[in-house]
GUDO-233773 format. One line per field, with one value per residue (C-alpha): x, y, z negated; residue number from 1. Coordinates in pm, whole numbers. Example, Ala and Ser with C-alpha at 12.3 -4.5 7.8 and 13.67 -1.06 7.14 Angstrom:
BEGIN
xx	c(1230_1367);
yy	c(-450_-106);
zz	c(-780_-714);
seq	c(1_2);
END
This chain:
BEGIN
xx	c(9731_9675_10012_9879_9538_9766_10001_9691_9548_9916_9886_9592_9528_9818_9645_9326_9543_9711_9376_9258_9593_9539_9895_10001_10274_10261_10536_10327_10029_10238_10423_10198_10429_10430_10090_9983_10277_10060_9712_9927_10026_9669_9426_9700_9613_9250_9322_9405_9184_8874_8716_8725_8380_8280_8170_7999_8087_7912_8120_8010_8239_8546_8784_8670_8649_9032_9140_8955_9152_9450_9307_9259_9587_9777_9634_9722_9343_9296_8982_8790_8504_8297_8228_7931_7922_7939_8216_8163_8112_8377_8470_8729_8760_8829_8761_8435_8622_8874_8648_8363_8622_8895_8891_8538_8566_8895_8781_8494_8711_9005_8712_8555_8893_8973_8669_8650_9018_8907_8600_8832_9051_8779_8580_8930_8978_8658_8622_8963_8946_8560_8368_8339_8075_8065_7683_7454_7193_6886_6597_6211_5891_5747_5551_5274_5357_5035_4805_4493);
yy	c(5498_5162_5241_5592_5396_5141_5347_5506_5283_5126_5476_5478_5139_5224_5525_5320_5117_5398_5528_5175_5211_5572_5622_5947_6101_6149_5944_5643_5755_5691_5375_5075_4839_5018_5098_4684_4621_4844_4676_4286_4445_4643_4242_4096_4341_4293_3892_3863_4161_4053_3675_3577_3551_3377_3610_3470_3690_3602_3746_3673_3905_3681_3887_4125_3745_3675_4071_3955_3666_3797_4142_3817_3657_4028_4022_3701_3559_3277_3249_2904_2785_2467_2179_2245_2586_2779_2874_3305_3188_3287_3239_3392_3402_3724_3987_4182_4518_4438_4279_4545_4879_4777_4435_4514_4872_4838_4608_4777_5070_4873_4695_4956_5107_4759_4747_5109_5042_4664_4850_5084_4855_4663_4941_5047_4717_4682_5028_4938_4591_4524_4847_5213_5212_5068_5172_4940_4781_5025_4991_4892_4910_4539_4423_4134_3795_3728_3920_3914);
zz	c(-10780_-11014_-11206_-11357_-11475_-11627_-11790_-11917_-12094_-12263_-12427_-12502_-12681_-12939_-13040_-13100_-13318_-13488_-13595_-13771_-13925_-14129_-14011_-14180_-13942_-13540_-13480_-13632_-13438_-13178_-13226_-13207_-13337_-13706_-13632_-13628_-13898_-14099_-14040_-14078_-14472_-14534_-14429_-14680_-14953_-14915_-14840_-15215_-15359_-15172_-15143_-14789_-14599_-14269_-14009_-13655_-13315_-12992_-12710_-12325_-12166_-12126_-12129_-12388_-12560_-12500_-12629_-12976_-13035_-12952_-13211_-13462_-13427_-13445_-13793_-13893_-13885_-13709_-13446_-13388_-13326_-13442_-13216_-13001_-13035_-12697_-12599_-12622_-12973_-13222_-13596_-13798_-14220_-14353_-14588_-14522_-14558_-14329_-14037_-14098_-14132_-13885_-13737_-13552_-13486_-13333_-13104_-12966_-12897_-12754_-12513_-12378_-12295_-12129_-11944_-11840_-11718_-11510_-11430_-11221_-11059_-10925_-10793_-10610_-10457_-10312_-10184_-10042_-9923_-9836_-9826_-9943_-10129_-10414_-10564_-10713_-10488_-10395_-10621_-10399_-10563_-10565_-10233_-10315_-10185_-10100_-9800_-9761);
seq	c(1_2_3_4_5_6_7_8_9_10_11_12_13_14_15_16_17_18_19_20_21_22_23_24_25_26_27_28_29_30_31_32_33_34_35_36_37_38_39_40_41_42_43_44_45_46_47_48_49_50_51_52_53_54_55_56_57_58_59_60_61_62_63_64_65_66_67_68_69_70_71_72_73_74_75_76_77_78_79_80_81_82_83_84_85_86_87_88_89_90_91_92_93_94_95_96_97_98_99_100_101_102_103_104_105_106_107_108_109_110_111_112_113_114_115_116_117_118_119_120_121_122_123_124_125_126_127_128_129_130_131_132_133_134_135_136_137_138_139_140_141_142_143_144_145_146_147_148);
END
């Protein structure tokens, strides 16, 4: 049951990446490696034409932060944080057009796909191993703490 969902996620991630690589052919859209290489070249070209700026991101979810850091490294950006910054802070330096037009939007789409997949896995495991109901706690009307 879990394997088909993981396979679907693995098929989705390269398609999202291909969107940001502006792939021209269907073959490029399917090949994640080609799309990543195209984006790396685009980043390098932009870096020579545009001044780098510093961008600070706050990503509290550890899975999403791990994804963002990996995506930065994939494109040759060096993610870091300054001393005393919170763990959820990630700083990168790069051209604004690349960060705003490729890196951040691609991260957001990849993060939605990954979060959805992790949610499905969590729900399934809880249903199968803990309790059949995975609904949120019910909402009730507050009662007064003081009785008169």
